[in-house]
N, C-alpha and C positions, 0 to 999 in steps of 0.2 A: 425404818426402811431396810436396815440390814437383816432383820428377822425375815422379812418378806423375801429378800434375795437368797438367804440361806435355805428357806423352805423350797423355793423354786429350784435351786441347785440340787437339793436332796431329791426332789421329785424327778428331776431330769436324770440324775444318776441311777435311780432305781428303775426307771422305765427303760426298757430295751426294745424300742420299736424295731420291727423287721424292716429290712431294706428290700421293698417289693421290686424295685427296678433291678437290683442285683439278682433276685430270685427269677425274674422273668428272663434275664440274660442267661442264667443257668439253664432254664427251660429251652431257650433257643439253641444253646450250645449242645444240649442233649439231643435235640432233634437233628441238628446239623450232623452230629457225629453218629447218629443212630445208636445212641448209648442208652439201652433200656435201664441199666442200673442207675445211671445218673437221673433219668426221668422218674424212676420209682422212688428214689430218695427224696424227691420233691413232693410226692403224693402221699398224703396220710393214708395209712392202711385201711381205714374205714370211710374213706371219702365217697362222695356221691357225684355222679354226672347226670345231668338232665339234658336231653336233646329234643328237637322238634320232630325227629324221625323215629323216635322210640317212645312208646306210651308209658313205659315204666322206667324209673330211675335205675341207673347202673351203679352198683355199690362195690366198693373194694378197689384198691389201687391196681391190682393185677388185671381185673376185669376192665377197668377204665383204660388202662394202657393198651389192652387188646382191642378195645373199641377204637381207639385212636389209630392203631396199626391197620385195622380193617378200613377205616375211613381214608387213611393215606393210600391204600391200595386202590380204592374206588374213585378217588378224586384226583384228576390230573392237574398239573400246574398249580398245586396248592402253594400259596404264599401268605405270610402275614404281612399286612399293609401298614399297620400302625398300632401303637399301644398308648392307652391312657391309664394313668395310675391315680387312684384316690385312696390314700391310706393303705389298707390291707387288701384292696380289691384292684385288679388289673383287667382292663378290657382290651382284648387282642382282636383287631379287625382282620378278617381273612377273605381271600378270594380263591376260586378254583373253577374247574370245569367238571361237570358230572352229567352223564347221560345226554350230552349235547347242550346242556344248559350252563349258563354262567352263574355260579354259586357265589353268594356274598353272605357274610355273617360276622358275628362277634362271639368270642369265647370270654365269659366272665370268670376269672380265677379268684376265688376267695381263700386267702391265706389265714392260717391261725397264728398265734403268738410265737410258735416254734418255727415258723417259716415253711410250713407244709401246706399244700393245697387241701382244703377240706371239702370244697365244692367247686364244680365247674358247671356253669349254665351256658348252653349253646343256643344262640338265636341265629336263624338263617332264613334266606329267601333265594329264589322264588319257590313257590309251592311245587312246581314241576321238578325241581332239583331235589327238594326234600322228599317227595314221593319216590323218586328214583333211589335215594339212599335208604328209604324204609324197606 
């Protein structure tokens, strides 16, 4: 029994899981402060963003951050409504107004073992709002 406990303790001490909740709170802080450097530090340089209003994926942290900035300028009353975390993935539910339409959706943040976002997948509705963003 003691060998099993020692092995479990060793495995636990070697594994350094990321704190996804803390990373998401850092993201919210960067957004609130409009701190581009803080946001960029959370985004892997080669990350990828997929959205329903763009046919091709957007690559690179600077391009992704610029896309979020443009999105912020187009969408009124944008707010995150809730967060679900499962390991290294966080789902951030959002709402806003665009082109007279009530926009709803989810951003799926995929973190790597270093605590940086490697991929963001955006799911949104309704179609009229997505078409306006396109």
